[in-house]
Residue frames as a rotation matrix with the C-alpha (Angstrom) as fourth column:
MET 1
-0.610 -0.698 -0.375 -36.50
-0.487 -0.043 0.872 31.52
-0.625 0.714 -0.314 -34.03
GLU 2
0.560 0.802 -0.208 -38.69
-0.636 0.256 -0.728 30.64
-0.531 0.540 0.653 -37.15
LYS 3
0.053 -0.423 0.905 -37.94
0.532 0.779 0.333 27.91
-0.845 0.463 0.266 -39.53
MET 4
-0.807 -0.539 -0.240 -36.55
0.125 -0.554 0.823 29.18
-0.577 0.634 0.515 -42.70
GLU 5
-0.754 0.545 0.368 -39.51
0.523 0.158 0.838 28.39
0.398 0.824 -0.404 -44.97
GLU 6
0.189 0.849 -0.494 -42.02
0.981 -0.183 0.061 29.69
-0.039 -0.496 -0.867 -42.34
HIS 7
-0.168 -0.304 -0.938 -40.22
0.449 -0.870 0.201 32.98
-0.877 -0.388 0.283 -42.04
PHE 8
-0.913 -0.290 -0.288 -40.10
-0.113 -0.498 0.860 33.68
-0.392 0.817 0.422 -45.78
ASN 9
-0.536 0.810 0.237 -43.60
0.739 0.314 0.596 32.56
0.409 0.495 -0.767 -46.42
LYS 10
0.260 0.599 -0.757 -44.68
0.879 -0.472 -0.072 35.18
-0.401 -0.647 -0.649 -43.92
GLU 11
-0.218 -0.549 -0.807 -42.45
0.170 -0.836 0.522 37.82
-0.961 -0.024 0.275 -45.46
ALA 12
-0.566 -0.094 0.819 -43.56
0.778 0.268 0.569 37.30
-0.273 0.959 -0.079 -49.03
GLU 13
0.415 0.870 0.266 -46.38
0.910 -0.396 -0.123 39.74
-0.002 0.293 -0.956 -49.17
LYS 14
0.959 -0.046 -0.281 -44.29
0.017 -0.977 0.215 42.72
-0.284 -0.210 -0.935 -48.05
HIS 15
0.340 -0.921 0.189 -40.95
0.741 0.386 0.549 41.50
-0.578 -0.047 0.814 -49.32
ASP 16
0.040 -0.383 0.923 -40.55
0.910 -0.368 -0.192 43.89
0.414 0.847 0.333 -52.30
SER 17
0.669 0.310 0.676 -41.71
0.073 -0.932 0.355 47.00
0.740 -0.188 -0.646 -50.39
PHE 18
0.939 -0.329 -0.097 -39.47
0.108 0.014 0.994 46.08
-0.326 -0.944 0.049 -47.41
PHE 19
0.213 -0.896 0.390 -36.36
0.890 0.342 0.302 45.56
-0.404 0.283 0.870 -49.61
ILE 20
-0.145 -0.191 0.971 -36.78
0.822 -0.570 0.011 48.56
0.551 0.799 0.240 -51.85
ASN 21
0.467 0.480 0.743 -38.56
0.084 -0.860 0.503 51.19
0.880 -0.172 -0.442 -49.66
GLU 22
0.992 0.012 0.125 -37.46
-0.123 -0.126 0.984 50.30
0.027 -0.992 -0.123 -46.01
LEU 23
0.514 -0.855 0.071 -34.00
0.547 0.390 0.741 48.90
-0.661 -0.342 0.668 -46.63
GLY 24
0.658 -0.156 -0.736 -33.31
-0.452 -0.864 -0.222 51.21
-0.601 0.479 -0.639 -49.67
LEU 25
-0.180 -0.769 0.613 -31.86
0.104 0.605 0.790 48.61
-0.978 0.206 -0.029 -51.85
LYS 26
0.908 0.419 0.024 -32.90
0.081 -0.120 -0.990 50.04
-0.411 0.900 -0.142 -55.31
GLU 27
0.489 -0.803 -0.340 -29.33
-0.868 -0.489 -0.091 51.11
-0.093 0.340 -0.936 -55.88
PHE 28
-0.255 -0.506 0.824 -28.27
-0.522 0.789 0.323 47.57
-0.814 -0.347 -0.466 -55.10
TYR 29
0.159 0.456 0.876 -30.52
0.444 0.759 -0.476 46.02
-0.882 0.464 -0.081 -57.65
ASP 30
0.909 -0.032 -0.416 -29.60
-0.330 -0.667 -0.668 48.72
-0.256 0.745 -0.617 -60.15
GLU 31
-0.074 -0.987 -0.141 -26.05
-0.963 0.034 0.267 47.47
-0.259 0.155 -0.953 -59.87
VAL 32
-0.169 0.133 0.977 -27.25
-0.070 0.987 -0.146 43.88
-0.983 -0.093 -0.158 -60.15
GLU 33
0.815 0.541 0.206 -28.73
0.244 0.002 -0.970 44.84
-0.525 0.841 -0.130 -63.57
VAL 34
0.553 -0.707 -0.441 -25.43
-0.821 -0.551 -0.147 46.52
-0.139 0.444 -0.885 -64.52
GLN 35
-0.338 -0.743 0.577 -23.54
-0.713 0.603 0.359 43.20
-0.615 -0.290 -0.733 -63.66
LEU 36
0.147 0.523 0.839 -26.04
0.265 0.797 -0.543 41.12
-0.953 0.303 -0.022 -65.60
ASN 37
0.969 0.211 -0.131 -25.69
-0.050 -0.351 -0.935 43.25
-0.244 0.912 -0.330 -68.65
LYS 38
0.267 -0.954 -0.133 -21.91
-0.913 -0.295 0.282 43.15
-0.308 0.046 -0.950 -68.31
SER 39
-0.185 -0.323 0.928 -21.92
-0.183 0.939 0.290 39.48
-0.965 -0.116 -0.233 -68.78
LYS 40
-0.577 -0.164 -0.800 -21.42
-0.781 -0.176 0.599 38.51
-0.239 0.971 -0.026 -72.40
ILE 41
-0.635 0.312 -0.707 -22.80
-0.209 0.811 0.546 35.01
0.744 0.495 -0.450 -72.33
LYS 42
-0.884 0.348 0.311 -26.08
-0.382 -0.156 -0.911 34.67
-0.269 -0.924 0.271 -70.34
SER 43
-0.422 0.756 -0.500 -28.57
-0.593 0.187 0.783 32.45
0.685 0.627 0.369 -72.08
ASN 44
0.282 0.501 -0.818 -28.93
0.321 0.754 0.573 30.06
0.904 -0.425 0.052 -69.18
ILE 45
-0.410 -0.373 0.833 -29.24
-0.499 -0.673 -0.547 31.46
0.764 -0.639 0.090 -65.72
LEU 46
-0.076 0.347 -0.935 -29.64
0.687 0.698 0.203 29.92
0.722 -0.627 -0.291 -62.25
VAL 47
-0.181 0.003 0.983 -31.03
-0.498 -0.863 -0.089 32.18
0.848 -0.505 0.158 -59.54
LEU 48
-0.381 -0.041 -0.924 -30.61
0.648 0.701 -0.298 30.93
0.660 -0.712 -0.241 -55.92
GLY 49
-0.460 0.272 -0.845 -32.80
0.756 -0.379 -0.534 32.40
-0.465 -0.885 -0.031 -53.25
CYS 50
-0.690 0.118 0.714 -34.88
0.583 -0.493 0.645 34.14
0.429 0.862 0.271 -55.87
GLY 51
-0.747 0.484 -0.456 -37.47
0.203 -0.487 -0.849 35.33
-0.634 -0.727 0.266 -53.33
SER 52
0.293 0.954 -0.069 -40.16
0.298 -0.160 -0.941 37.27
-0.908 0.255 -0.331 -55.15
GLY 53
0.317 -0.254 0.914 -37.82
0.924 0.299 -0.238 37.94
-0.213 0.920 0.330 -58.03
LEU 54
0.747 -0.089 -0.659 -36.50
-0.011 -0.993 0.121 41.39
-0.665 -0.084 -0.742 -57.51
GLU 55
-0.270 -0.942 -0.201 -33.25
-0.376 -0.089 0.922 40.42
-0.887 0.325 -0.330 -59.39
ILE 56
-0.479 0.168 0.862 -35.13
0.727 0.627 0.281 38.45
-0.493 0.761 -0.422 -62.12
GLU 57
0.732 0.677 -0.078 -37.11
0.513 -0.622 -0.592 41.64
-0.449 0.393 -0.802 -62.97
ARG 58
0.390 -0.664 -0.638 -33.60
-0.504 -0.734 0.456 43.12
-0.771 0.143 -0.621 -63.87
ILE 59
-0.554 -0.481 0.679 -33.11
0.303 0.643 0.703 40.40
-0.776 0.595 -0.210 -66.51
LYS 60
0.391 0.655 -0.647 -34.12
-0.297 -0.575 -0.762 42.32
-0.871 0.490 -0.030 -69.70
PHE 61
-0.256 -0.511 -0.820 -32.75
-0.961 0.044 0.273 40.03
-0.103 0.858 -0.503 -72.35
LYS 62
0.505 0.523 -0.687 -33.48
-0.641 0.760 0.108 36.62
0.578 0.386 0.719 -73.85
ALA 63
-0.646 -0.735 0.204 -32.66
-0.692 0.452 -0.563 33.89
0.322 -0.505 -0.801 -71.21
ASN 64
0.293 0.579 -0.761 -33.74
0.098 0.774 0.626 30.66
0.951 -0.258 0.170 -69.77
VAL 65
-0.437 -0.424 0.793 -33.95
-0.655 -0.454 -0.604 31.22
0.616 -0.784 -0.079 -66.03
LYS 66
0.147 0.465 -0.873 -34.35
0.405 0.777 0.482 28.73
0.902 -0.424 -0.074 -63.38
ALA 67
-0.256 -0.067 0.964 -35.32
-0.634 -0.742 -0.220 30.28
0.730 -0.667 0.148 -60.01
VAL 68
-0.141 0.053 -0.989 -34.99
0.488 0.872 -0.023 28.46
0.861 -0.486 -0.149 -56.71
ASP 69
-0.411 0.099 0.906 -36.44
-0.706 -0.664 -0.247 29.45
0.577 -0.741 0.343 -53.31
ILE 70
-0.959 0.056 -0.276 -37.42
0.212 0.790 -0.575 27.56
0.186 -0.610 -0.770 -50.11
SER 71
-0.651 0.719 -0.245 -40.63
-0.061 -0.371 -0.927 29.58
-0.757 -0.588 0.285 -49.79
GLU 72
-0.410 0.621 0.668 -43.78
0.890 0.433 0.144 28.59
-0.200 0.653 -0.730 -51.65
ASN 73
0.544 0.719 -0.433 -45.24
0.643 -0.688 -0.335 32.01
-0.539 -0.097 -0.837 -51.12
MET 74
-0.088 -0.618 -0.781 -42.17
-0.345 -0.717 0.606 33.86
-0.934 0.323 -0.150 -52.61
ILE 75
-0.849 -0.255 0.463 -42.39
0.269 0.547 0.793 31.54
-0.455 0.798 -0.396 -55.57
LYS 76
0.055 0.968 0.246 -46.11
0.954 0.022 -0.298 32.40
-0.294 0.251 -0.922 -55.96
LYS 77
0.502 0.117 -0.857 -45.34
0.107 -0.992 -0.073 36.12
-0.858 -0.055 -0.511 -55.84
LEU 78
-0.531 -0.776 -0.339 -42.64
-0.287 -0.211 0.934 35.66
-0.797 0.594 -0.111 -58.55
ASN 79
-0.755 0.267 0.599 -44.93
0.619 0.590 0.518 33.67
-0.215 0.762 -0.610 -60.82
GLU 80
0.328 0.932 -0.157 -47.55
0.836 -0.363 -0.412 36.47
-0.441 0.004 -0.898 -60.60
LYS 81
0.030 -0.442 -0.897 -45.08
-0.059 -0.896 0.439 39.07
-0.998 0.040 -0.053 -61.95
THR 82
0.975 0.126 0.183 -44.93
0.189 -0.040 -0.981 40.18
-0.116 0.991 -0.063 -65.58
LEU 83
0.134 -0.991 -0.015 -41.25
0.287 0.025 0.958 39.62
-0.949 -0.133 0.287 -66.57
TYR 84
-0.295 -0.382 -0.876 -39.38
-0.754 -0.469 0.459 40.63
-0.586 0.796 -0.150 -69.72
HIS 85
0.577 0.804 -0.143 -41.07
-0.714 0.412 -0.566 38.83
-0.397 0.429 0.812 -72.58
GLU 86
0.437 -0.453 -0.777 -38.04
-0.536 0.562 -0.630 36.89
0.722 0.692 0.003 -73.65
VAL 87
-0.594 -0.549 0.588 -37.38
-0.798 0.308 -0.518 35.49
0.103 -0.777 -0.621 -70.23
ALA 88
0.256 0.583 -0.771 -38.47
-0.277 0.809 0.519 31.72
0.926 0.080 0.368 -70.04
LEU 89
-0.284 -0.283 0.916 -38.87
-0.911 -0.219 -0.350 31.16
0.299 -0.934 -0.196 -66.28
GLU 90
0.128 0.250 -0.960 -38.82
0.203 0.941 0.272 27.74
0.971 -0.229 0.070 -64.48
THR 91
-0.001 -0.173 0.985 -39.39
-0.848 -0.521 -0.093 27.88
0.529 -0.836 -0.146 -60.72
VAL 92
0.019 -0.102 -0.995 -38.41
0.264 0.960 -0.093 25.32
0.964 -0.261 0.045 -58.07
CYS 93
0.531 0.179 0.828 -39.34
-0.731 -0.399 0.555 25.41
0.429 -0.899 -0.081 -54.38
ALA 94
0.701 -0.411 -0.582 -36.45
0.479 0.877 -0.042 23.70
0.528 -0.250 0.812 -52.59
SER 95
0.775 -0.610 -0.164 -33.64
-0.092 -0.366 0.926 24.21
-0.625 -0.703 -0.340 -50.24
PHE 96
0.470 -0.731 -0.495 -30.21
-0.862 -0.260 -0.434 24.85
0.188 0.631 -0.753 -51.84
LEU 97
-0.334 -0.680 0.653 -28.85
-0.875 0.481 0.053 22.07
-0.350 -0.554 -0.756 -49.73
GLU 98
-0.047 0.463 0.885 -31.23
0.015 0.886 -0.463 19.58
-0.999 -0.009 -0.048 -51.34
LEU 99
0.728 0.307 -0.613 -31.00
-0.537 -0.299 -0.789 20.90
-0.425 0.904 -0.052 -54.92
GLU 100
0.352 -0.544 0.761 -29.41
0.599 0.756 0.264 18.69
-0.719 0.363 0.592 -57.55
PHE 101
0.370 -0.242 -0.897 -27.10
-0.537 -0.843 0.007 20.88
-0.758 0.480 -0.442 -59.58
GLU 102
0.951 0.065 0.303 -26.53
0.225 0.527 -0.820 20.03
-0.213 0.848 0.486 -63.14
THR 103
0.056 -0.996 -0.069 -22.91
0.524 -0.029 0.852 19.86
-0.850 -0.083 0.520 -64.41
GLU 104
-0.799 -0.578 -0.163 -21.80
0.244 -0.560 0.792 22.68
-0.549 0.594 0.588 -66.77
LYS 105
-0.166 0.925 0.342 -25.35
0.973 0.210 -0.095 23.77
-0.160 0.317 -0.935 -67.33
TYR 106
0.720 0.599 -0.349 -25.30
0.618 -0.783 -0.068 27.51
-0.314 -0.166 -0.935 -66.68
ASP 107
0.147 -0.640 0.754 -23.68
0.600 -0.548 -0.582 30.58
0.786 0.539 0.303 -68.12
LEU 108
-0.549 -0.232 0.803 -24.45
-0.342 -0.813 -0.470 32.56
0.762 -0.533 0.367 -65.01
VAL 109
-0.038 0.542 -0.839 -25.52
0.843 0.469 0.264 31.85
0.537 -0.697 -0.475 -61.42
LEU 110
-0.397 -0.012 0.918 -27.03
-0.126 -0.990 -0.067 34.73
0.909 -0.143 0.391 -59.51
SER 111
0.080 0.515 -0.853 -27.84
0.869 0.384 0.313 35.18
0.489 -0.766 -0.417 -55.79
CYS 112
-0.359 -0.131 0.924 -28.84
-0.127 -0.974 -0.187 38.15
0.925 -0.185 0.333 -53.68
TYR 113
-0.374 0.116 0.920 -28.98
-0.890 -0.322 -0.322 38.20
0.259 -0.940 0.224 -49.90
ALA 114
0.643 0.722 -0.255 -29.36
-0.654 0.692 0.307 34.47
0.398 -0.030 0.917 -49.60
MET 115
0.294 -0.615 -0.731 -26.04
0.174 0.787 -0.592 32.78
0.940 0.047 0.338 -48.79
HIS 116
-0.452 -0.572 0.685 -25.65
-0.524 -0.451 -0.722 34.13
0.722 -0.685 -0.096 -45.16
HIS 117
0.475 0.687 0.551 -27.45
-0.871 0.275 0.408 31.32
0.129 -0.673 0.728 -43.44
PHE 118
0.844 -0.145 -0.516 -24.94
-0.011 0.958 -0.287 28.47
0.536 0.248 0.807 -43.98
ASN 119
0.672 -0.729 0.133 -22.02
-0.159 0.033 0.987 27.18
-0.723 -0.684 -0.094 -41.90
GLU 120
-0.045 -0.847 -0.529 -18.64
-0.826 -0.266 0.497 26.68
-0.562 0.460 -0.688 -43.53
GLU 121
-0.737 -0.182 0.651 -19.13
0.088 0.929 0.360 23.02
-0.670 0.322 -0.669 -44.56
GLN 122
0.232 0.880 0.414 -22.51
0.650 0.176 -0.739 23.76
-0.723 0.440 -0.532 -46.19
LYS 123
0.732 0.063 -0.678 -21.32
-0.325 -0.843 -0.429 26.88
-0.599 0.535 -0.596 -47.99
GLN 124
-0.350 -0.924 -0.153 -18.15
-0.629 0.111 0.770 25.14
-0.694 0.366 -0.620 -49.24
LYS 125
-0.565 0.252 0.786 -20.29
0.493 0.867 0.076 22.27
-0.662 0.430 -0.614 -50.73
LEU 126
0.486 0.872 -0.054 -22.67
0.494 -0.325 -0.806 24.83
-0.721 0.365 -0.589 -52.12
TYR 127
0.468 -0.362 -0.806 -20.05
-0.570 -0.821 0.038 26.90
-0.676 0.441 -0.590 -53.80
THR 128
-0.705 -0.666 0.244 -18.34
-0.314 0.601 0.735 23.87
-0.636 0.441 -0.633 -55.26
SER 129
-0.231 0.716 0.659 -21.73
0.716 0.584 -0.384 22.75
-0.659 0.383 -0.647 -56.67
ILE 130
0.732 0.417 -0.539 -22.20
0.006 -0.795 -0.607 26.27
-0.682 0.440 -0.584 -58.19
PHE 131
-0.153 -0.853 -0.500 -18.66
-0.708 -0.258 0.657 26.10
-0.689 0.454 -0.564 -59.73
ASN 132
-0.793 -0.139 0.594 -19.35
0.174 0.882 0.438 22.63
-0.584 0.451 -0.675 -61.26
SER 133
0.153 0.933 0.327 -22.79
0.688 0.137 -0.712 23.83
-0.709 0.334 -0.621 -62.63
LEU 134
0.528 -0.029 -0.849 -21.20
-0.382 -0.901 -0.207 26.72
-0.759 0.434 -0.487 -64.54
LYS 135
0.857 -0.332 0.393 -19.82
0.497 0.337 -0.800 26.29
0.133 0.881 0.454 -68.12
LYS 136
-0.158 -0.981 -0.110 -16.26
0.969 -0.176 0.172 27.39
-0.188 -0.080 0.979 -68.80
ASN 137
-0.903 -0.231 0.362 -16.00
0.266 -0.963 0.049 31.25
0.338 0.141 0.931 -68.33
GLY 138
0.188 0.976 -0.106 -19.28
0.601 -0.029 0.799 31.12
0.777 -0.214 -0.592 -66.50
VAL 139
-0.678 -0.390 0.623 -19.87
-0.145 -0.760 -0.633 33.71
0.721 -0.520 0.459 -63.77
PHE 140
-0.097 0.578 -0.810 -21.27
0.915 0.373 0.156 33.56
0.392 -0.726 -0.565 -60.21
ILE 141
-0.521 -0.027 0.853 -22.68
-0.097 -0.991 -0.091 36.97
0.848 -0.130 0.514 -59.23
ASN 142
0.036 0.454 -0.890 -23.40
0.895 0.382 0.231 37.15
0.445 -0.805 -0.392 -55.46
GLY 143
-0.343 -0.025 0.939 -24.55
-0.286 -0.950 -0.130 40.17
0.895 -0.313 0.318 -53.45
ASP 144
0.371 0.412 -0.832 -24.76
0.615 0.563 0.552 39.58
0.696 -0.716 -0.044 -49.69
SER 145
0.756 -0.190 0.627 -24.26
-0.541 -0.719 0.435 41.18
0.369 -0.668 -0.646 -46.37
MET 146
0.234 -0.788 -0.570 -20.88
0.340 0.616 -0.711 40.32
0.911 -0.028 0.412 -44.77
ALA 147
0.747 -0.214 -0.630 -19.29
0.638 -0.041 0.769 40.38
-0.190 -0.976 0.106 -41.31
LEU 148
0.904 -0.428 -0.024 -16.70
-0.425 -0.889 -0.170 43.08
0.051 0.163 -0.985 -40.84
ASN 149
-0.162 -0.983 -0.085 -13.99
-0.921 0.181 -0.344 40.71
0.353 0.023 -0.935 -39.79
TYR 150
-0.349 0.008 -0.937 -13.36
-0.015 1.000 0.014 37.14
0.937 0.019 -0.349 -38.64
GLU 151
-0.998 -0.054 -0.044 -14.05
0.045 -0.014 -0.999 38.18
0.053 -0.998 0.016 -35.01
GLU 152
-0.491 0.867 -0.086 -17.53
-0.818 -0.492 -0.298 39.36
-0.301 -0.076 0.951 -35.83
GLU 153
-0.055 0.332 -0.942 -18.12
-0.713 0.647 0.270 36.25
0.699 0.686 0.201 -38.02
TYR 154
-0.688 -0.300 -0.661 -17.05
0.147 0.834 -0.531 33.88
0.711 -0.463 -0.530 -35.17
GLU 155
-0.918 0.373 0.133 -19.27
-0.261 -0.316 -0.912 35.57
-0.298 -0.872 0.388 -32.64
ARG 156
-0.141 0.903 -0.406 -22.24
-0.988 -0.154 0.000 35.21
-0.062 0.401 0.914 -34.94
TYR 157
-0.100 -0.006 -0.995 -21.48
-0.499 0.865 0.045 31.64
0.861 0.501 -0.089 -35.71
GLU 158
-0.914 -0.298 -0.277 -21.09
0.073 0.550 -0.832 30.61
0.400 -0.780 -0.481 -32.09
LYS 159
-0.663 0.743 0.089 -24.38
-0.580 -0.434 -0.690 32.16
-0.474 -0.509 0.719 -31.14
ALA 160
0.099 0.700 -0.707 -26.12
-0.975 0.210 0.072 30.33
0.199 0.682 0.704 -33.99
LYS 161
-0.448 -0.373 -0.813 -24.39
-0.263 0.924 -0.279 27.05
0.855 0.089 -0.512 -33.21
LYS 162
-0.989 0.101 0.106 -25.57
-0.083 0.207 -0.975 27.26
-0.121 -0.973 -0.196 -29.60
ILE 163
-0.202 0.966 -0.164 -29.18
-0.889 -0.251 -0.383 27.76
-0.411 0.069 0.909 -30.79
TYR 164
0.148 0.251 -0.957 -29.02
-0.800 0.600 0.033 24.86
0.582 0.760 0.289 -33.18
ASP 165
-0.712 -0.506 -0.486 -27.41
-0.137 0.780 -0.611 22.63
0.689 -0.369 -0.624 -30.55
GLU 166
-0.870 0.395 0.297 -29.93
-0.345 -0.056 -0.937 23.47
-0.353 -0.917 0.185 -27.89
LYS 167
0.070 0.978 -0.196 -32.88
-0.851 -0.044 -0.523 22.80
-0.520 0.204 0.830 -30.24
ASN 168
-0.320 -0.318 0.892 -31.23
0.034 0.938 0.346 19.81
-0.947 0.141 -0.289 -31.84
LEU 169
0.792 0.611 0.015 -31.89
0.097 -0.102 -0.990 21.16
-0.603 0.785 -0.140 -35.34
PRO 170
0.238 -0.673 0.700 -29.75
0.962 0.261 -0.077 21.07
-0.131 0.692 0.709 -38.48
PHE 171
-0.441 -0.437 -0.784 -27.77
0.308 -0.894 0.325 24.21
-0.843 -0.098 0.529 -39.23
ALA 172
-0.972 0.084 -0.220 -29.56
-0.229 -0.551 0.803 26.55
-0.053 0.830 0.555 -41.72
SER 173
-0.497 0.865 -0.073 -33.05
0.748 0.469 0.470 25.20
0.441 0.179 -0.880 -40.81
LEU 174
0.303 0.541 -0.785 -33.80
0.827 -0.558 -0.066 28.45
-0.474 -0.629 -0.616 -38.84
HIS 175
0.662 0.065 0.747 -33.78
0.497 -0.784 -0.373 32.04
0.561 0.618 -0.551 -39.92
ILE 176
0.733 -0.505 -0.456 -30.43
0.268 -0.402 0.876 33.01
-0.625 -0.764 -0.160 -38.37
ASP 177
0.865 -0.501 0.030 -27.77
-0.230 -0.449 -0.863 35.15
0.446 0.739 -0.504 -40.12
VAL 178
0.574 -0.817 0.058 -24.21
0.329 0.294 0.897 33.80
-0.750 -0.496 0.438 -39.88
HIS 179
0.941 -0.242 -0.236 -22.42
-0.337 -0.628 -0.701 36.32
0.022 0.739 -0.673 -42.20
PHE 180
0.404 -0.905 0.136 -18.92
0.905 0.417 0.086 35.39
-0.135 0.088 0.987 -43.49
CYS 181
0.335 -0.463 -0.820 -16.35
-0.165 -0.886 0.433 38.19
-0.928 -0.010 -0.374 -43.62
TYR 182
0.808 0.050 -0.587 -15.18
-0.573 -0.168 -0.802 38.89
-0.139 0.985 -0.107 -47.21
GLU 183
-0.197 -0.958 -0.210 -11.81
-0.979 0.203 -0.010 37.32
0.052 0.204 -0.978 -46.65
HIS 184
-0.510 0.088 0.856 -13.40
-0.259 0.933 -0.250 34.03
-0.820 -0.349 -0.453 -45.59
GLU 185
0.627 0.779 -0.024 -15.83
-0.161 0.099 -0.982 34.32
-0.762 0.619 0.187 -48.55
GLN 186
0.488 -0.476 -0.731 -12.93
-0.871 -0.215 -0.442 34.59
0.053 0.853 -0.519 -50.94
ASP 187
-0.556 -0.724 0.408 -11.17
-0.779 0.625 0.048 31.70
-0.290 -0.291 -0.912 -49.40
THR 188
-0.062 0.712 0.700 -14.35
-0.084 0.695 -0.714 29.53
-0.995 -0.103 0.017 -49.77
LEU 189
0.792 0.455 -0.407 -14.77
-0.383 -0.149 -0.912 30.50
-0.476 0.878 0.057 -53.33
ARG 190
0.124 -0.820 -0.558 -11.23
-0.980 -0.013 -0.200 29.77
0.157 0.572 -0.805 -54.27
ARG 191
-0.679 -0.235 0.696 -11.35
-0.443 0.887 -0.132 26.29
-0.586 -0.397 -0.706 -52.58
ALA 192
0.374 0.822 0.430 -14.52
0.049 0.445 -0.894 25.69
-0.926 0.356 0.126 -54.73
GLY 193
-0.009 -0.413 0.911 -12.39
0.899 0.396 0.188 26.41
-0.438 0.820 0.368 -57.82
PHE 194
0.892 0.315 0.325 -12.98
0.425 -0.828 -0.364 30.15
0.155 0.463 -0.873 -58.48
ASN 195
-0.022 -0.971 -0.237 -9.54
0.980 -0.068 0.188 31.56
-0.199 -0.228 0.953 -59.09
GLN 196
-0.823 -0.158 0.546 -10.86
0.336 -0.910 0.244 34.96
0.459 0.384 0.801 -60.19
VAL 197
0.106 0.843 -0.527 -13.05
0.994 -0.094 0.049 36.90
-0.008 -0.529 -0.848 -57.75
ILE 198
-0.693 -0.374 0.616 -13.78
0.490 -0.872 0.021 40.51
0.529 0.316 0.788 -58.36
LEU 199
-0.298 0.581 -0.758 -15.41
0.771 -0.322 -0.550 42.93
-0.563 -0.748 -0.352 -55.86
GLU 200
-0.389 0.132 0.912 -17.57
0.789 -0.463 0.404 45.15
0.476 0.876 0.076 -57.95
ARG 201
-0.146 0.324 0.935 -19.40
-0.244 -0.928 0.283 47.31
0.959 -0.186 0.214 -55.46
GLU 202
-0.514 -0.004 -0.858 -19.88
0.755 0.472 -0.455 47.62
0.407 -0.881 -0.240 -51.72
TRP 203
-0.025 0.512 0.859 -22.31
-0.302 -0.822 0.482 49.43
0.953 -0.248 0.175 -49.46
ASN 204
0.327 0.183 0.927 -21.93
-0.940 -0.034 0.339 49.40
0.093 -0.983 0.161 -45.66
LYS 205
-0.160 -0.343 0.926 -21.98
-0.592 0.784 0.188 45.67
-0.790 -0.518 -0.328 -44.88
THR 206
0.750 0.521 0.408 -23.14
0.041 0.579 -0.814 44.53
-0.661 0.627 0.413 -48.37
LYS 207
-0.379 -0.844 -0.378 -20.70
-0.489 -0.164 0.856 43.41
-0.785 0.510 -0.351 -51.02
LEU 208
0.761 0.646 -0.063 -21.37
-0.325 0.295 -0.898 42.50
-0.561 0.704 0.435 -54.60
TYR 209
-0.195 -0.979 -0.055 -18.87
-0.634 0.083 0.769 40.35
-0.748 0.185 -0.637 -56.44
ARG 210
0.729 0.336 -0.597 -18.27
-0.677 0.487 -0.553 38.30
0.105 0.806 0.582 -59.54
ALA 211
-0.026 -0.689 0.725 -16.53
-0.462 0.651 0.602 34.90
-0.886 -0.319 -0.335 -59.30
ILE 212
0.430 0.106 -0.896 -15.41
-0.903 0.044 -0.428 33.57
-0.006 0.993 0.115 -62.72
LYS 213
0.607 -0.234 0.759 -14.82
0.136 0.972 0.191 29.91
-0.783 -0.012 0.622 -63.77
VAL 214
0.196 -0.623 -0.757 -11.70
-0.873 -0.462 0.155 30.42
-0.447 0.631 -0.635 -65.75
């Protein structure tokens, strides 16, 4: 099992090709663009787990974008890209768990395939921080792979916990997937303060939703 940042540093060079060509996620990112354009207020955007910026390439309007990723190489690939000319990009190399979220700063928080590494306590804290960082009527758009049900989720979590316990490492420090099922995801969002959660699209095990700070 690789450390999180080491894994994504190695993956950076082939990341775009792997996601678009091998995993076939062009339709997913097309839908991300639809959801971005659907949002009326979107001047200030926080992107969590930006990777090489596949979702940021879909921002084709004037916006201040703060992009966060744990991998230096992913951030480097993003900074090498030519983005829409009215996108003002700020990049931060950091773990979400160490990030200082500003209060009521963003109109929109966006994340794609990045939230499935955390345990319940970590994700609850993270989603609460996201909620607090959004302005009123702000939107959290998240697309991620999900477990089919609580049983599958529990099995994945127990395997991950065993590895972390044996290695005496903190949860989410290794590249191990611990998907929530969608029911658990909704519960966590509601406890964070999101009373309106809309499932926009789903493909196999991937779901894309909008959580709104009413």
